[in-house]
N, C-alpha and C positions, 0 to 999 in steps of 0.2 A: 437444522440447516437446509433440509430438503426444500423448504419454502423459497430459499434464495438460490437454489440450483438453476432455476430457469429464468431468472431476472437479474439485471444488474442492480447493484446496491444504490438505492435512491435516498435522498434526504429524508423522506418519510420513514425509511427503515431504521434510521439511527435511534429513534426513541424506542422502538420495539426491541432492537438489539441491546440497548442500554438496560432495558428491563430484564431481558433474558440473562444478561451478564451480571445483573444485580449491582450495577454501579451507580453511585450518586452522580450528580451533575459535575461536581469538581473532578471526580475520577475519570469520567467520560471525556471531559474537556482535556484533561492531561493525557489520556490515552491517544486522543486524536491530535495532540500537540497544538491545541487551539488556545489562543489567549482568551481572556474573559470577554473581550468585545467580539472576537470571532465566534466564540461559543454562543453568545447572545444572538448573533446573526444566524447561526445554524438552528437554534431553537425557533427563531422567527420563521426561517425557511421551512422548518418541519410543519408549521401551521399553514403557511401561505403557499408554498410551492413543493409539496411533498413528492411530486413526480419528477422533480429535477434530479439529475444524476448527482450522486455524492462525489466529492473530489476523489480522484483515483487512489491517491495514497491513503485516504481515509477508508475507502471501500476495501482495499486490500488488508489493512489492519483489522477491520471489522470481520471480514471473511475468515481470517486466521483465528481471531478470538472466538468466533462462532464454532469453529472446529475444535478449539482448545480453550474452553471457558476458564480453566484453572491456570492458564499461562499467565505469567506476570512479567511485564517488561521491567528492566532495571533502569536506574538513573544513569548508569554508566555504559552507554552503547559504544561499540567500536566505531572508529572513523570509517566512513564509507569506502575510501580508497584502500585502507588496510583490510577491510572485510572482503572486498573484491579480490585483492591479492591472495588472501587466505583461501578463497574459493578456487582460485587458479592453482594454488599450491597443492590442493587435494585432487587436482585433475579435472575440475569442472571447466569446461570451455565456455566461458561467459565473456562476452564482449562488454566494453564499457557502456555501449548503447543498450544492449540487452539487459544489463544490470539495472540501469536507470529506469528503463521502461517497465521492468518487472517490479520495481518498487513504486510505480505510479507516477514517475516524474518524466520530464521531457528527455528525449534521447541524448541531448548534449550535456546533461547533468553528469553522466557517468565519467566523461572526460575531465570535467572540472574537478570531480571528487578524486579521481585517480592521479591525474597529472599535476594538478595545482593544489591539492589538499583542501579544496573548498569544503566548507561544512555542509552537511545535509540538514534539511529542515526538521523540526520537532517530530512530525509524524514519521519521517524516515528514520529518525533515531529510535523511535519506539519499535518500528519494524525490525531494525537491525538487532535491537536488544532481545526481541522475541526469537529471532532466528539464530543468534549467536550460540555457540556451544564449544566447549574445550575439546570434545571428541571430534576428530576430523570426519568420522563416519556419520555422526549425528548432525554435524554442520552440513554435510552434503545432502543428507536426507531432508533436513529442514529446508534447504535451498530448493531442492527438487519439488517438494510439496508446495512451497511458496510460489515457485515459477508456474506450476500447474494451476494454482489458484488465480494467479495474475492472468494467465492465458484464458481461463474460463471467464473472468470478469471482462476482459477485453472482447472476447467472442460475443458475450451477451450485449456488449455495447456496439457491436459491428466493427471491431478493430482487429486487425491482424498485427500482432506485436512483431512479427518477422519482417513486416514491410513498412511500418509506420515510423514517424519521427516523434510522435507524442500521442496523448490521449484526447486531444481536442479534434474537432472535425477538420479544422484547417491543417493540423499537423499529421493526421492519419491518412490524408489523401482521399477521403470520402467526401463526395459532394453532398451538401445538405439537400434533403428532399423537401421540396416546397409543396 
């Protein structure tokens, strides 16, 4: 993981991480929540634009898996709003905005998940299933480690999760450098 401590996760890293995790293409696509056509696009981008940043939710799942290569997400992830409520129940002061950003999504997604019961995307479901635990202590520890990982990925991308509204240049308030 040391290799990825000083750089954001890029499209070109996906193949190397897949090899390190010893996942076949089908399993890697499932882990990232990618449809077969989306996975084909990712594989194409690995060849053509390896320096392009990976989608934030993919980068966060991959960072987690690099630190815990034997972790295995389940098919039955908790609903995002229910997961956030459980975090709050154990004393974690997590806003809906902070929750969404820490999972690699736009800041407004947290409100939709919490207040409206909106579903989270496949990569988000994988993330929640990796973090979920019946022990409140373990759940809190997992969330703290995940949040730290998200903050690191954001910092490496030049994003301050405390001030931004999303992971894109237009949503994080950073002007693109020409």
